[in-house]
N, C-alpha and C positions, 0 to 999 in steps of 0.2 A: 716231129714231133709236134702232137695238138694239146693243149692244157687252155681249158677253156675256165679254168677256177681264177679268182681273184680276192687276194686275203683282205677279210674283212665279210667277203659273200656270205649270206647264212640262209635259211630255208627251214620254214614250220611245215612239217609232215604231221601225216593221221597219227603214228606213234611219237611224237617230240621233235626237236633241233637239233640241225647241226650248223656251224660255223668255220668258214676259212680262215686259219689262222696262220698257214706259210704256203707258201709254193714257188715253181720253180720250175725249167725247163721237163722233166721227167717225175716229178713228185707233187703230190699236193699234203697238206695236212688238215685234218678237220678236226675238230672238238665235237662229239657228238652225244646229245642228251636224250635215253630214253624213258619216258614214262612208266610210271607204276601200271604193267599188264601191257606194250609198250611191244609191237613186233613187226620188224621190218619183212620185208620181201621177201619168201626164198629167192636167190637171183644169181647169177655171172656174170663175171664179164670178159670180155676176150680180149681186153687188154691191158692191164693193169692186173698187178696183184697189191692185196692190202697185207700190214702188220696192223692188229688191234691190242691196244693198253690198256687195261682196263683198271679205269681210274677209282672209282667210287662202285658199290653195290654188286651186282651178282649177274656176270652173263651166261643165257642156257643159250647157246652155240650150237648152229646144226653147221654141220662140216662134211659134204657130201649127205652119206647115211648116219656119220658117225653125231651122237650130243654129246657137247663136251660142257663143262662148268667153271669157270674161270670167275675168281674173285682180283678186287684191289690188288695192283702190281704186280699180276700174271698179264701175260701176254698169248696170242696166235700167231699166227701164219697163213693166208688165202691165198693159194696158187691162181695163178691166169687160168681159168676157165672152170673151177669147181663153185659146186653149188653151196650157196654158205647164207645162212641169216642169224642174227641177234635178236633176243628176247629178253625181256623184263619179267620176270613172277612175281621180282618182289617189292612190298610195298612201299621202297623209298624209290628214288630217280637210278638208274644207270647209266654213267659215265666212263665214256672210253674216246682215246685217241685213237684215228684210223690214218696211218699212213699210207697212201696210193703211190704206187711204182710201175710205170709203164709210157708205151710212144705215143699213148693218145687217153687221154685223162680229162673225161666228161661225161655227164649227168645222162646225156643221150646210149651209153656204153653196160646200158642195164638189161638184163635179159630175165622181166620175170616168169617164175612157174608159177607160185602161189605169191595170194597178197588179200592179205584179213580185210583189205579196205577198196579191194574190186580194181586195183590197179594190173589186173596182167590183160591182157589186150586177145 
């Protein structure tokens, strides 16, 4: 098992921020803030599934070809190798908790298909 995250690790991205709040052998928990108008890459992971729990704001989620809206208190499961993205179309920040589960938890396990910020190779 590989987990390259550490509690307290954080990063700023063009769309907002993330911070690791807990991690272990096969899981990682992140607190993610998406700025108003922010959108993450359309992406997938080969080695991890994710559970997203919306804490505040409204999330516009793409799951393969489905468009799903989730509000505070609602959650969604993203299976391994499923295309997904989240965006914030509201005027207030979107906050959600991401629970990653898998045998290889690493920022390099991101396959990007589309990205507003030019991060697709």
